[in-house]
TORPA-4810 file (N, C-alpha, C, O; in nm, 3 decimals):
<nodes>
NODE_1_0.640_-0.279_-2.531_0.649_-0.110_-2.469_0.675_-0.065_-2.644_0.739_-0.126_-2.730_X
NODE_2_0.595_0.073_-2.655_0.617_0.132_-2.770_0.764_0.186_-2.781_0.816_0.243_-2.685_X
NODE_3_0.832_0.167_-2.905_0.940_0.239_-2.924_0.895_0.337_-3.034_0.844_0.301_-3.141_X
NODE_4_0.915_0.446_-3.002_0.838_0.571_-3.107_0.943_0.665_-3.095_1.050_0.663_-3.034_X
NODE_5_0.875_0.767_-3.185_0.955_0.920_-3.190_0.882_0.975_-3.056_0.793_0.914_-2.996_X
NODE_6_0.939_1.111_-3.015_0.914_1.191_-2.913_0.780_1.243_-2.933_0.702_1.258_-2.839_X
NODE_7_0.746_1.275_-3.071_0.606_1.346_-3.109_0.510_1.248_-3.183_0.513_1.227_-3.305_X
NODE_8_0.421_1.188_-3.089_0.332_1.130_-3.175_0.165_1.173_-3.111_0.167_1.223_-2.998_X
NODE_9_0.065_1.160_-3.158_-0.046_1.208_-3.109_-0.094_1.197_-2.972_-0.051_1.100_-2.909_X
NODE_10_-0.169_1.269_-2.916_-0.209_1.235_-2.784_-0.266_1.105_-2.753_-0.232_1.040_-2.654_X
NODE_11_-0.376_1.055_-2.863_-0.423_0.965_-2.830_-0.320_0.835_-2.839_-0.358_0.740_-2.770_X
NODE_12_-0.219_0.819_-2.898_-0.122_0.751_-2.881_-0.056_0.719_-2.721_-0.029_0.614_-2.663_X
NODE_13_-0.046_0.834_-2.691_0.015_0.861_-2.570_-0.087_0.793_-2.458_-0.046_0.715_-2.372_X
NODE_14_-0.220_0.831_-2.470_-0.326_0.799_-2.400_-0.347_0.649_-2.381_-0.380_0.604_-2.271_X
NODE_15_-0.325_0.558_-2.508_-0.349_0.455_-2.520_-0.245_0.379_-2.463_-0.278_0.276_-2.405_X
NODE_16_-0.118_0.412_-2.469_-0.030_0.353_-2.412_-0.036_0.387_-2.214_-0.006_0.305_-2.127_X
NODE_17_-0.071_0.493_-2.198_-0.113_0.514_-2.035_-0.204_0.397_-1.991_-0.180_0.316_-1.901_X
NODE_18_-0.330_0.403_-2.082_-0.436_0.324_-2.058_-0.381_0.166_-2.028_-0.432_0.094_-1.943_X
NODE_19_-0.282_0.131_-2.104_-0.255_-0.015_-2.123_-0.172_-0.025_-1.992_-0.197_-0.121_-1.919_X
NODE_20_-0.085_0.054_-1.957_0.011_0.064_-1.851_-0.089_0.070_-1.709_-0.044_0.010_-1.611_X
NODE_21_-0.195_0.126_-1.698_-0.267_0.144_-1.607_-0.355_0.002_-1.566_-0.379_-0.028_-1.449_X
NODE_22_-0.388_-0.062_-1.656_-0.452_-0.185_-1.662_-0.403_-0.289_-1.627_-0.457_-0.382_-1.566_X
NODE_23_-0.257_-0.275_-1.679_-0.146_-0.388_-1.601_-0.144_-0.364_-1.470_-0.186_-0.453_-1.396_X
NODE_24_-0.096_-0.243_-1.414_-0.077_-0.210_-1.272_-0.238_-0.271_-1.205_-0.244_-0.345_-1.107_X
NODE_25_-0.329_-0.234_-1.263_-0.464_-0.283_-1.176_-0.489_-0.417_-1.183_-0.559_-0.466_-1.094_X
NODE_26_-0.444_-0.487_-1.273_-0.469_-0.635_-1.291_-0.367_-0.676_-1.169_-0.403_-0.752_-1.078_X
NODE_27_-0.233_-0.617_-1.175_-0.146_-0.671_-1.066_-0.181_-0.640_-0.933_-0.121_-0.698_-0.842_X
NODE_28_-0.273_-0.554_-0.907_-0.310_-0.508_-0.778_-0.409_-0.622_-0.755_-0.381_-0.695_-0.660_X
NODE_29_-0.519_-0.652_-0.826_-0.643_-0.749_-0.807_-0.571_-0.886_-0.810_-0.616_-0.977_-0.739_X
NODE_30_-0.475_-0.904_-0.877_-0.424_-1.048_-0.852_-0.348_-1.062_-0.707_-0.360_-1.167_-0.643_X
NODE_31_-0.266_-0.945_-0.655_-0.203_-0.981_-0.562_-0.290_-0.956_-0.441_-0.256_-1.000_-0.332_X
NODE_32_-0.408_-0.882_-0.459_-0.510_-0.842_-0.343_-0.581_-0.997_-0.341_-0.601_-1.051_-0.232_X
NODE_33_-0.610_-1.049_-0.442_-0.702_-1.216_-0.442_-0.602_-1.306_-0.362_-0.636_-1.374_-0.266_X
NODE_34_-0.474_-1.297_-0.414_-0.379_-1.380_-0.312_-0.341_-1.361_-0.191_-0.291_-1.454_-0.127_X
NODE_35_-0.360_-1.216_-0.130_-0.364_-1.198_-0.002_-0.468_-1.243_0.063_-0.440_-1.312_0.162_X
NODE_36_-0.591_-1.226_0.037_-0.740_-1.256_0.108_-0.713_-1.359_0.219_-0.722_-1.325_0.337_X
NODE_37_-0.672_-1.509_0.178_-0.656_-1.573_0.261_-0.578_-1.581_0.392_-0.591_-1.660_0.486_X
NODE_38_-0.465_-1.445_0.368_-0.385_-1.461_0.462_-0.408_-1.326_0.576_-0.337_-1.291_0.670_X
NODE_39_-0.539_-1.268_0.523_-0.594_-1.124_0.612_-0.596_-1.175_0.759_-0.568_-1.091_0.844_X
NODE_40_-0.619_-1.274_0.791_-0.647_-1.286_0.970_-0.479_-1.295_1.009_-0.447_-1.229_1.108_X
NODE_41_-0.389_-1.357_0.952_-0.265_-1.354_0.989_-0.205_-1.196_0.975_-0.147_-1.128_1.061_X
NODE_42_-0.236_-1.167_0.851_-0.195_-1.013_0.845_-0.252_-0.899_0.962_-0.182_-0.809_1.009_X
NODE_43_-0.358_-0.919_0.987_-0.410_-0.841_1.102_-0.326_-0.873_1.237_-0.282_-0.791_1.317_X
NODE_44_-0.316_-1.003_1.239_-0.235_-1.009_1.381_-0.097_-0.929_1.333_-0.056_-0.858_1.425_X
NODE_45_-0.028_-0.924_1.232_0.080_-0.843_1.254_0.054_-0.724_1.253_0.126_-0.661_1.330_X
NODE_46_-0.037_-0.650_1.186_-0.074_-0.519_1.218_-0.133_-0.473_1.324_-0.160_-0.354_1.335_X
NODE_47_-0.170_-0.591_1.442_-0.198_-0.533_1.545_-0.099_-0.547_1.667_-0.117_-0.502_1.780_X
NODE_48_0.027_-0.630_1.613_0.118_-0.654_1.720_0.176_-0.536_1.758_0.209_-0.552_1.876_X
NODE_49_0.212_-0.404_1.716_0.255_-0.289_1.816_0.154_-0.208_1.876_0.179_-0.094_1.917_X
NODE_50_0.017_-0.272_1.884_-0.066_-0.216_2.001_-0.131_-0.345_2.072_-0.242_-0.345_2.126_X
NODE_51_-0.063_-0.433_2.065_-0.129_-0.564_2.132_-0.140_-0.505_2.301_-0.247_-0.510_2.363_X
NODE_52_-0.029_-0.456_2.353_-0.017_-0.450_2.481_-0.131_-0.307_2.542_-0.165_-0.276_2.656_X
NODE_53_-0.162_-0.249_2.412_-0.229_-0.129_2.461_-0.397_-0.155_2.450_-0.488_-0.117_2.523_X
NODE_54_-0.397_-0.239_2.319_-0.543_-0.250_2.302_-0.597_-0.382_2.346_-0.711_-0.372_2.391_X
NODE_55_-0.554_-0.490_2.346_-0.590_-0.594_2.336_-0.664_-0.671_2.239_-0.600_-0.731_2.153_X
NODE_56_-0.778_-0.676_2.241_-0.889_-0.724_2.107_-0.934_-0.621_2.048_-0.945_-0.523_2.122_X
NODE_57_-0.968_-0.605_1.929_-1.014_-0.489_1.847_-1.195_-0.505_1.854_-1.247_-0.615_1.871_X
NODE_58_-1.250_-0.417_1.842_-1.379_-0.427_1.849_-1.471_-0.408_1.723_-1.461_-0.299_1.666_X
NODE_59_-1.551_-0.491_1.678_-1.626_-0.452_1.554_-1.777_-0.406_1.609_-1.837_-0.456_1.704_X
NODE_60_-1.823_-0.298_1.523_-1.941_-0.257_1.575_-2.052_-0.266_1.459_-2.141_-0.181_1.453_X
NODE_61_-2.044_-0.364_1.372_-2.152_-0.372_1.279_-2.112_-0.513_1.246_-1.998_-0.555_1.262_X
NODE_62_-2.221_-0.591_1.195_-2.204_-0.728_1.136_-2.116_-0.751_1.014_-2.073_-0.862_0.984_X
NODE_63_-2.091_-0.637_0.943_-1.988_-0.653_0.829_-1.855_-0.616_0.829_-1.773_-0.642_0.741_X
NODE_64_-1.836_-0.549_0.936_-1.730_-0.469_1.017_-1.599_-0.594_0.992_-1.514_-0.574_0.905_X
NODE_65_-1.598_-0.681_1.052_-1.497_-0.788_1.043_-1.470_-0.836_0.893_-1.353_-0.853_0.857_X
NODE_66_-1.573_-0.858_0.808_-1.539_-0.906_0.665_-1.491_-0.776_0.595_-1.407_-0.790_0.507_X
NODE_67_-1.537_-0.649_0.624_-1.470_-0.535_0.562_-1.328_-0.512_0.583_-1.249_-0.477_0.495_X
NODE_68_-1.296_-0.540_0.735_-1.152_-0.514_0.768_-1.054_-0.630_0.715_-0.935_-0.605_0.696_X
NODE_69_-1.114_-0.771_0.690_-1.036_-0.842_0.629_-1.021_-0.820_0.477_-0.922_-0.877_0.432_X
NODE_70_-1.093_-0.752_0.388_-1.119_-0.709_0.272_-1.029_-0.599_0.240_-0.979_-0.591_0.127_X
NODE_71_-1.008_-0.519_0.325_-0.947_-0.377_0.321_-0.786_-0.433_0.341_-0.699_-0.387_0.267_X
NODE_72_-0.754_-0.530_0.438_-0.623_-0.584_0.473_-0.576_-0.655_0.327_-0.469_-0.633_0.271_X
NODE_73_-0.670_-0.734_0.286_-0.622_-0.792_0.146_-0.587_-0.702_0.053_-0.473_-0.714_0.009_X
NODE_74_-0.668_-0.599_0.003_-0.649_-0.481_-0.084_-0.521_-0.413_-0.051_-0.442_-0.400_-0.144_X
NODE_75_-0.492_-0.373_0.047_-0.403_-0.270_0.097_-0.261_-0.370_0.081_-0.154_-0.317_0.051_X
NODE_76_-0.271_-0.525_0.105_-0.147_-0.598_0.104_-0.129_-0.620_-0.037_-0.013_-0.648_-0.069_X
NODE_77_-0.226_-0.615_-0.145_-0.219_-0.614_-0.276_-0.155_-0.508_-0.326_-0.069_-0.529_-0.411_X
NODE_78_-0.179_-0.396_-0.290_-0.131_-0.260_-0.320_0.011_-0.256_-0.286_0.101_-0.219_-0.361_X
NODE_79_0.024_-0.299_-0.164_0.170_-0.290_-0.120_0.275_-0.409_-0.202_0.395_-0.392_-0.220_X
NODE_80_0.215_-0.502_-0.234_0.283_-0.604_-0.308_0.296_-0.582_-0.471_0.390_-0.630_-0.534_X
NODE_81_0.208_-0.515_-0.521_0.202_-0.463_-0.639_0.288_-0.344_-0.675_0.280_-0.306_-0.792_X
NODE_82_0.380_-0.269_-0.583_0.441_-0.131_-0.579_0.555_-0.168_-0.692_0.577_-0.078_-0.774_X
NODE_83_0.612_-0.264_-0.702_0.756_-0.298_-0.775_0.664_-0.299_-0.951_0.712_-0.249_-1.052_X
NODE_84_0.548_-0.360_-0.944_0.479_-0.342_-1.089_0.430_-0.246_-1.130_0.415_-0.224_-1.250_X
NODE_85_0.394_-0.165_-1.032_0.342_-0.045_-1.042_0.458_0.061_-1.095_0.425_0.158_-1.164_X
NODE_86_0.565_0.043_-1.067_0.712_0.149_-1.068_0.734_0.075_-1.197_0.777_0.155_-1.280_X
NODE_87_0.723_-0.043_-1.246_0.787_-0.065_-1.375_0.703_0.000_-1.490_0.743_0.063_-1.588_X
NODE_88_0.568_-0.034_-1.448_0.429_-0.002_-1.570_0.474_0.170_-1.578_0.466_0.219_-1.691_X
NODE_89_0.511_0.241_-1.491_0.529_0.396_-1.478_0.659_0.413_-1.560_0.675_0.509_-1.635_X
NODE_90_0.743_0.325_-1.542_0.898_0.361_-1.596_0.882_0.304_-1.742_0.937_0.360_-1.837_X
NODE_91_0.805_0.189_-1.757_0.766_0.184_-1.935_0.709_0.291_-1.995_0.738_0.338_-2.105_X
NODE_92_0.616_0.332_-1.910_0.542_0.473_-1.983_0.642_0.588_-2.037_0.640_0.649_-2.144_X
NODE_93_0.716_0.597_-1.942_0.801_0.693_-1.936_0.918_0.705_-2.021_0.958_0.812_-2.068_X
NODE_94_0.975_0.585_-2.040_1.104_0.556_-2.113_1.103_0.611_-2.245_1.194_0.688_-2.277_X
NODE_95_1.000_0.578_-2.336_1.009_0.595_-2.473_1.062_0.759_-2.499_1.128_0.793_-2.598_X
NODE_96_1.021_0.842_-2.399_1.052_0.979_-2.413_1.176_1.009_-2.367_1.202_1.128_-2.353_X
NODE_97_1.269_0.919_-2.338_1.393_0.960_-2.259_1.508_0.916_-2.381_1.480_0.857_-2.485_X
NODE_98_1.634_0.959_-2.341_1.718_0.924_-2.434_1.781_0.790_-2.376_1.748_0.744_-2.266_X
NODE_99_1.873_0.733_-2.456_1.938_0.607_-2.431_2.016_0.589_-2.288_2.017_0.500_-2.203_X
NODE_100_2.076_0.708_-2.301_2.152_0.708_-2.156_2.101_0.697_-2.036_2.154_0.642_-1.939_X
NODE_101_1.972_0.764_-2.042_1.877_0.755_-1.933_1.823_0.626_-1.914_1.819_0.589_-1.797_X
NODE_102_1.780_0.549_-1.999_1.726_0.439_-2.011_1.801_0.361_-1.932_1.748_0.291_-1.845_X
NODE_103_1.923_0.363_-1.950_2.003_0.266_-1.836_1.976_0.243_-1.672_2.009_0.153_-1.595_X
NODE_104_1.905_0.362_-1.657_1.900_0.411_-1.507_1.762_0.331_-1.440_1.740_0.342_-1.320_X
NODE_105_1.673_0.249_-1.530_1.541_0.183_-1.520_1.567_0.075_-1.395_1.497_0.089_-1.295_X
NODE_106_1.650_-0.018_-1.398_1.666_-0.090_-1.306_1.687_-0.037_-1.181_1.613_-0.081_-1.093_X
NODE_107_1.784_0.063_-1.143_1.792_0.139_-1.037_1.714_0.242_-0.972_1.722_0.270_-0.852_X
NODE_108_1.617_0.310_-1.080_1.484_0.355_-1.052_1.398_0.287_-0.991_1.353_0.332_-0.885_X
NODE_109_1.354_0.166_-1.038_1.271_0.088_-0.989_1.294_0.039_-0.850_1.217_0.054_-0.754_X
NODE_110_1.435_-0.035_-0.850_1.479_-0.084_-0.718_1.501_0.010_-0.606_1.500_-0.029_-0.489_X
NODE_111_1.518_0.111_-0.633_1.536_0.245_-0.535_1.401_0.284_-0.483_1.374_0.297_-0.364_X
NODE_112_1.323_0.298_-0.577_1.181_0.351_-0.560_1.128_0.260_-0.480_1.085_0.309_-0.375_X
NODE_113_1.112_0.119_-0.495_1.063_0.003_-0.424_1.116_-0.007_-0.304_1.042_-0.028_-0.208_X
NODE_114_1.259_0.006_-0.287_1.337_-0.011_-0.158_1.284_0.132_-0.058_1.273_0.144_0.064_X
NODE_115_1.264_0.210_-0.150_1.232_0.361_-0.046_1.057_0.337_0.023_1.026_0.394_0.128_X
NODE_116_0.976_0.264_-0.039_0.872_0.250_-0.016_0.836_0.154_0.089_0.744_0.166_0.170_X
NODE_117_0.913_0.064_0.078_0.923_-0.074_0.160_1.000_-0.026_0.289_0.960_-0.065_0.399_X
NODE_118_1.107_0.055_0.278_1.171_0.115_0.396_1.064_0.202_0.487_1.048_0.180_0.607_X
NODE_119_0.994_0.301_0.415_0.876_0.370_0.467_0.801_0.300_0.534_0.772_0.349_0.643_X
NODE_120_0.748_0.177_0.504_0.625_0.079_0.558_0.735_0.051_0.660_0.682_0.087_0.766_X
NODE_121_0.857_0.009_0.689_0.873_-0.062_0.798_0.935_0.070_0.859_0.928_0.052_0.980_X
NODE_122_0.974_0.155_0.843_0.989_0.264_0.949_0.847_0.320_1.033_0.840_0.356_1.151_X
NODE_123_0.740_0.315_0.933_0.614_0.343_1.003_0.573_0.204_1.118_0.515_0.218_1.226_X
NODE_124_0.610_0.106_1.073_0.550_-0.016_1.164_0.634_-0.011_1.286_0.583_-0.006_1.398_X
NODE_125_0.772_-0.014_1.266_0.833_-0.052_1.387_0.876_0.095_1.450_0.891_0.088_1.572_X
NODE_126_0.896_0.212_1.400_0.942_0.324_1.469_0.822_0.449_1.505_0.821_0.519_1.606_X
NODE_127_0.739_0.452_1.407_0.608_0.560_1.404_0.497_0.511_1.497_0.454_0.568_1.598_X
NODE_128_0.451_0.371_1.435_0.329_0.341_1.521_0.318_0.326_1.674_0.233_0.384_1.742_X
NODE_129_0.418_0.237_1.725_0.424_0.221_1.888_0.420_0.366_1.955_0.321_0.390_2.025_X
NODE_130_0.499_0.445_1.943_0.502_0.577_2.002_0.356_0.648_1.978_0.294_0.680_2.080_X
NODE_131_0.310_0.668_1.879_0.196_0.731_1.814_0.092_0.634_1.883_0.000_0.708_1.921_X
NODE_132_0.071_0.537_1.909_-0.037_0.478_1.993_-0.019_0.508_2.129_-0.116_0.562_2.181_X
NODE_133_0.073_0.488_2.199_0.088_0.515_2.336_0.091_0.662_2.330_0.095_0.701_2.446_X
NODE_134_0.091_0.745_2.262_0.060_0.889_2.275_-0.094_0.916_2.265_-0.147_0.978_2.357_X
NODE_135_-0.152_0.881_2.182_-0.291_0.893_2.141_-0.381_0.837_2.218_-0.488_0.892_2.245_X
NODE_136_-0.338_0.698_2.271_-0.421_0.625_2.379_-0.393_0.678_2.528_-0.451_0.633_2.627_X
NODE_137_-0.295_0.780_2.530_-0.270_0.825_2.686_-0.358_0.959_2.707_-0.372_1.013_2.816_X
NODE_138_-0.405_0.996_2.605_-0.486_1.123_2.576_-0.619_1.101_2.658_-0.708_1.024_2.621_X
NODE_139_-0.624_1.179_2.777_-0.802_1.147_2.834_-0.808_1.018_2.874_-0.919_0.970_2.853_X
NODE_140_-0.731_0.943_2.924_-0.746_0.815_3.013_-0.839_0.848_3.106_-0.937_0.774_3.112_X
NODE_141_-0.833_0.946_3.185_-0.885_0.997_3.327_-1.085_0.996_3.271_-1.180_0.958_3.339_X
NODE_142_-1.087_1.052_3.127_-1.232_1.023_3.092_-1.270_0.933_3.012_-1.388_0.899_3.003_X
NODE_143_-1.175_0.880_2.943_-1.225_0.801_2.837_-1.178_0.645_2.844_-1.058_0.634_2.870_X
NODE_144_-1.242_0.532_2.826_-1.199_0.404_2.790_-1.178_0.396_2.643_-1.259_0.439_2.561_X
NODE_145_-1.059_0.335_2.613_-1.045_0.345_2.480_-1.095_0.206_2.439_-1.055_0.103_2.495_X
NODE_146_-1.201_0.208_2.320_-1.268_0.079_2.283_-1.243_0.130_2.120_-1.317_0.208_2.060_X
NODE_147_-1.128_0.071_2.069_-1.115_0.105_1.919_-1.155_-0.009_1.837_-1.117_-0.125_1.855_X
NODE_148_-1.247_0.036_1.730_-1.283_-0.037_1.604_-1.168_-0.120_1.525_-1.055_-0.074_1.517_X
NODE_149_-1.197_-0.226_1.475_-1.106_-0.298_1.392_-1.068_-0.207_1.268_-0.952_-0.196_1.227_X
NODE_150_-1.177_-0.141_1.210_-1.203_-0.088_1.087_-1.101_0.053_1.104_-1.010_0.084_1.027_X
NODE_151_-1.141_0.124_1.221_-1.064_0.252_1.261_-0.895_0.227_1.278_-0.810_0.294_1.221_X
NODE_152_-0.875_0.132_1.357_-0.745_0.094_1.347_-0.666_0.038_1.234_-0.545_0.058_1.239_X
NODE_153_-0.710_-0.023_1.143_-0.679_-0.057_1.007_-0.653_0.048_0.928_-0.552_0.053_0.858_X
NODE_154_-0.761_0.161_0.935_-0.758_0.264_0.882_-0.647_0.354_0.913_-0.580_0.403_0.823_X
NODE_155_-0.624_0.379_1.047_-0.502_0.473_1.137_-0.372_0.403_1.067_-0.286_0.472_1.012_X
NODE_156_-0.365_0.266_1.072_-0.215_0.213_1.023_-0.218_0.232_0.900_-0.108_0.269_0.861_X
NODE_157_-0.304_0.222_0.807_-0.270_0.210_0.652_-0.265_0.366_0.607_-0.227_0.400_0.495_X
NODE_158_-0.311_0.463_0.715_-0.300_0.591_0.663_-0.148_0.624_0.712_-0.088_0.701_0.637_X
NODE_159_-0.081_0.580_0.816_0.061_0.609_0.834_0.146_0.557_0.737_0.268_0.576_0.744_X
</nodes>
């Protein structure tokens, strides 16, 4: 972390921002790489709320299964890296703050990470099951729901 006065040239601030973004991106890449072997198990976790409604997900192209596993790994890496990303954001902001405000660093990072993970849990346990029941009940007389794996994962990660 650069300890400096509040008035430095823009290029110094941009260099510090670049450093923080690179560290956050490296964290995401490493976490994604570590999550890739668990993509199949994570797919099981992500499809659990819809198992009774969907059965097996469909794939409509040869590469779709691989693309779904890669997307699950990347999204898992991003989720796992949220504390590091928040910490890097804090390290970028903290030099411009006073000493009194810096004391709140831990609480800011912990609260923001907790809120993010609580939002993920809320979506998974509270929002997704009724949303799927409602959306799949529309047009049941006219359509047979055949959900592709990539569309389902896109839906889940969007919520």
